[in-house]
N, C-alpha and C positions, 0 to 999 in steps of 0.2 A: 504493499499500500504506500509505504514511504517513497519507494522508487517511482511508482505510478504518479504520485503527486509532484515529485521533483521534476520529472521529465515532461509532464503535462504543462507545468509552469514555464519550463524552458521553451517548449514548443509555442506557447501562447504568448510569451514575452512578459511572464509574470504580471498579469493584469491586476491592478490595484485601484480600489475605489477612489475617485476624484483625480487620480493621477494617470490612469489608463495603462496601456501596455507599453513595454519598452523592449525592443529587440537588442540583442547583443551588438555592440558597435566596436569599432577598432579601439576606441579609447578605453574600453572596458577590459581588454585582454592583456594580461602579462604572460607571455608565451611560456617562459621557463617555469613560472609558478603554476600555470595551468597543466603543463606537461607533468610536473611532479605529482600533482594531485591525481591525474589519471593513472599514473604509475602506482601511486599508493593505494588507490581503490583496487587495482587489480592485484596487488600484492596482499591486501586484506583478504580478497576472495581466495587466494592460494593458501593463506594462513588458516582460513576456515576449513578448506579442504583437508589440510594437515591435521587440524583439530578433530574433524570427523574421522579421519583414518586412525588416529590414536584412540579415540573413544570407541570405535568399533572393535579395534584389536584388543583393547583392555577388557572388553566385555565377552570376548571369545574364550574358547578353551585352550588356546595356544597350540593347536594341532599344527602339523607340518604344513598342510594345505592352507590353513588360515595364516600362518606366518609367511608363506609364499604370497598370499594375497596382500598382505601388509606391505612387504617389500616392493611388490609390483605397483601398489598404489603410490608409495613414496617416489619410485622411479618415474611414474607417469606425471606426477606433480612437478618434478624437476623438468621434464620434457615441456610441459606447458609453459613453465617459466622461461626456458631457453627459446622456445619458438616465439614467445611474445617479445622478449628484449632483443632478439637477434635483429640488429640494424634498425628496422622501423620503430620498434618499441622504445629504442633508446635515443631517437632524434625528433621526438614530437615537437619540442620547443622550437628547433631549427626549422621544422616544416611550417609551423605556424608563422614564424617570422618571415619566411620567404614566400608565403602565399599572397596571391593577388586579392583574395577575399578571406582574410583571417577569421572573421566572424562565422562565415559559412563553414570553414574547415574545422574550427573549434567545436561548432555544434555537431558536425558530422562525426567527429571523433568521440564525442560524448555517447552518441548512439552506438558507434562501433564497440566501444568499451562495455556499454550495457549487454550487447550480445555476448561478448567474450566472457564477461562476469557471469552471465546466466549459464553459459556453457560450462564454466568451472564449477558452479554450484551443482549443476545437473550431474557433471562428472563425479563430483564428491559423493552424490547419492549412489552412483554406480560402484564407487570404491566400497561404501558401507556394505552393499549388497554382496559383492563377491568376497569380502572379507569374512563376513559372518556366515555366509552359505556358499562356499567356494565350489562345491561338487553337487552333482545331482541335476535335476531338471532345471532348465533356464526358461522362466516364463517370458513370453513374447514382450510383455510391458517392461520388463527389466532392460530390454535393448534400448528403450528410449533414453535411459540413463547411461548405460555402458557404452554404446556406440553413438547415441544422439548427442550426449554431452560434448565429446571431443569434436564431432561434426559441427556443432553450433559454435564452439570455440574457434575452429578453423575458418568458419564463415565470417565471424567478426574480425578475425586476424587478417583475412584476405581483404576485407573492406578497409581496415586500417592501412594495409600496405598500399592499396590503391590511393587512398587519401594522401599518403606521404610520398609515394614515388610514381603515381599515375600508371602503375602496372601491377599485375598480380603474378606471382611466381608459379611456375607449373607444378612445383612440388606440393603446394597447398591445394591446387585444383586436383592433382593426383590423389592426394590424401582424402579429400571429400569424396572423390569417385570410388576410392578402395572401400571406404566405410559403407558407402551406398550399396556397392556390389556385395559386400560381406553380410549385409543385413539379412537377406533371405535365407542364407545358410546358417546363420548364428544361432536360431532356436535348436539346432541339433547339437550345439556345443554345451559344455558345462560353463557356469558363470565365470569361473576363474580363467578358462580358456578364452572366452569372449573378451575379458578384460585384457588378457595377454595380446590378443589380436589388435585391439584398439592401441595398445602401447607400442606395438611393432609399427603400426601406421604413423603414430607420432614420432617415433624414432627415425622412420624413413624421411619425414618432413625435416626434422632437425639435422640429420645427416646431410640431406641435400642442400640445406642452408649453409652448412659449414663448407661443403665442397665448392659451392658457388662463390662463396666469399674468398676462398683461397686463390681463386683465379682472377679476381677483379680488385681494383683499388677501392678504397672506402667510398661508398656511395654518398652523394649530396642530395638532400631532399629536393624533390621536384613536384610539388602538389599540382593536381590537374586544374586547380582554380585558386 
C-alpha cells in the first residue's frame, strides 16, 4: 500500500490542495543523491531476501537438502547483486547528469527499480519455498516465485540498462527467454532443482556481463533521452 501511494503520487505530480500538482523538474534533481537512494532501496530488498533465507533455514531441520537450498539461495542473492551493479547500476548518477531530459529519466528509473525490487521480493519467496521443502512435488504456483521472480528482476534490469545506455544486452534477453522456455518443464522438477535452474540462468547472465566487459573499455552512459 505504501509503494502504491508513493508511486501514484509520483505519477500524478503529488497533487496538493490549493497548490495543485507539480511535476519533477530539472531543478529538483540531485543526480548522485538520487542514484544513491535507488541503490540503497535495492540493497534493502536484497537484505530482506537474506533475512528471509536465514529465517527459513533457522526454522528447518538442517537436513542436507535444506542446507543445499540455503547455500543456493545465498549464491542467487549474490548473483542478483552482481547483475544489478554491473556497469549500469553503478553509473545512475552520471546517466541522469548526461540526460537531455533528466526528469523523465529519473522517473523512469524509479519504475524500473520498482520492478526489480518486486522481482527480488518474489525471488525471496521462492528461496523460502525451496529451503523449507526442497524435495518432492513442485506446485505450479510455486514457479511464479522460483522462476517468475528472477524473470521480473531481469525485466526491470533490462529496462534500466536501456535507460542508461539506450540498448539491452543479449545476455539479459537470453536469460528471460531461458526462464520462459524452462517454465513448462519445471513442474516435473523438484523445488530445489527448479531453484538451481534459475540460479544457473542468473549465473549465465552474470558471466556474460563479465566476459563482455573484458573486451571493451569502460562504458559511458548514453541515455536515449
